[in-house]
N, C-alpha and C positions, 0 to 999 in steps of 0.2 A: 403904542400898539403893542408891545410885550406885555404890560402891566394887566390889560383886562384878560389877555389869552392867560396868564400865569394865575390869575386871580378865579378863572373860569376852572381851571384845572384843580387848584386848591380846594375849590369848592366842592366839584364832582368827587374828590378822593375823600373828603371830610364826609359827604353824605354816603358814600359807600361804606366808609368805616363805620360810622353811626349804625345803618341798618345791619352790618355783620356783627357788630357788639351786642344789638338788641336782639338779634336772631340766635346768638350764642346764650346771651341771659336768659331769655324767655323760652327758649327751646325746651321741651320736654319729649322724653323718648315715650311714646304712646306704644305699648304693647297689649295685648289681650288680658296679659295677666296684671297689668296694672289698673285695669278698669273693673275689678271685681266687685268692688264695694259700690260703683256708680250703677252696675247692674242691678244689684239688690236694691239700690235706692229707686231703681226705675220701675222694678217689680212692686214695691211698696206703693208707688205713687200712680200706678196705672189705674184708668178709669174703670175698665171691664174686666170683669173676672176671669174671662180667657185669656185677656191680655197678660193678667198677673200670673197665670198658671205657666203660660209660655216663657214669660220673662224670669219666672223663678227656674224654671227647667234649664234655661239657657245658662242663668249664672251658675247653676250646680254643675253642669257640662263642663263650663269653661274653667270654674274652679278646680274640678277633677282633674282635667288636661294640666292645668298649671302646677298642681300638686306632683304630679306625675313627672312632669319634666325637672321639677326642683329636686326630684329624687334621682333622676339619671345624670 
């Protein structure tokens, strides 16, 4: 009776450790400043001209804020 309970507890802890390790290893801090290249890429790939202009403007504004934050 003790062995199945012990095995279940060990399996549960092992799964928790694996999930925690994968979270730490694959976790990436996502900030507005880390996605400026992605914003520019989205502007380039946008289908509509109005969308391109809006995405370019957003990328410029975000990049300006990031540069200002880096100076401070």
